[in-house]
C-alpha positions as CSV (number, residue, x, y, z in Angstrom):
1,M,-5.5,-39.0,21.8
2,E,-2.7,-37.1,20.0
3,A,-0.7,-34.4,21.8
4,V,-1.3,-31.0,20.3
5,P,2.0,-29.3,19.4
6,T,2.7,-26.1,21.3
7,I,4.8,-23.1,20.5
8,P,8.0,-22.9,22.6
9,P,7.9,-20.0,25.1
10,E,11.1,-18.4,23.7
11,L,9.4,-18.2,20.2
12,G,6.5,-16.0,21.5
13,P,8.3,-12.7,21.6
14,A,9.7,-13.2,18.1
15,L,6.2,-13.9,16.8
16,A,4.9,-10.8,18.5
17,V,7.5,-8.7,16.8
18,V,6.7,-10.3,13.5
19,G,3.0,-9.5,14.0
20,G,3.8,-5.9,14.8
21,A,6.0,-5.6,11.7
22,I,3.1,-7.0,9.6
23,A,0.8,-4.3,11.1
24,L,3.3,-1.6,10.2
25,A,3.9,-3.0,6.7
26,G,0.1,-3.0,6.1
27,G,-0.2,0.6,7.2
28,L,2.7,1.6,4.9
29,A,1.3,-0.3,1.9
30,G,-2.2,1.2,2.4
31,S,-0.9,4.7,2.9
32,S,1.3,4.6,-0.2
33,V,-1.6,3.5,-2.4
34,G,-3.8,6.2,-0.9
35,V,-1.3,8.9,-1.3
36,G,-0.7,7.9,-4.9
37,I,-4.5,8.0,-5.7
38,A,-5.0,11.3,-3.9
39,G,-1.9,12.8,-5.5
40,S,-3.0,11.9,-8.9
41,A,-6.5,13.4,-8.4
42,G,-4.9,16.4,-6.7
43,A,-2.6,17.1,-9.6
44,A,-5.6,17.2,-11.9
45,T,-7.5,19.5,-9.6
46,V,-4.7,22.0,-9.1
47,S,-4.1,22.1,-12.9
48,E,-7.7,23.3,-13.3
49,D,-7.8,25.6,-10.2
50,P,-4.5,26.6,-8.6
51,K,-6.4,28.1,-5.7
52,Q,-7.3,24.6,-4.5
53,F,-3.6,23.8,-3.6
54,R,-4.1,24.1,0.1
55,N,-7.1,21.7,0.1
56,V,-5.4,19.3,-2.2
57,L,-2.3,19.2,0.0
58,L,-4.4,18.5,3.1
59,L,-6.5,15.8,1.5
60,A,-3.4,14.1,-0.1
61,S,-1.7,13.9,3.2
62,L,-4.6,12.2,5.0
63,P,-3.8,8.6,3.9
64,M,-0.4,8.9,5.8
65,T,-2.4,8.5,9.0
66,Q,-2.6,4.8,8.2
67,T,1.2,4.6,8.7
68,L,0.8,6.3,12.1
69,Y,-1.8,3.7,13.1
70,G,0.5,0.9,12.0
71,L,3.3,2.4,14.0
72,I,1.2,2.8,17.1
73,T,0.0,-0.9,16.8
74,L,3.6,-2.0,16.5
75,L,4.6,-0.1,19.6
76,Y,1.7,-1.5,21.6
77,I,2.7,-5.0,20.6
78,I,6.4,-4.6,21.2
79,T,6.3,-2.7,24.5
80,P,5.1,-5.5,26.7
81,V,7.2,-8.1,24.9
82,S,10.6,-6.3,25.5
């Protein structure tokens, strides 16, 4: 029976930080795509009806919440590690 390789204990916190950074990077990438799509559609809407600017601004900013979720996940992961 072969021994299963294990991760050294000092490597665990580093892997946790990398996982948190990946969560934040995913949130940043997703929100940038979402803001780009919403901004493009919003520009077309405002060019037809300038009174819709307030609604377009609100809807274009909603994808940025993905970055906030990624940041919260990063903090939840890093807080117990450090």
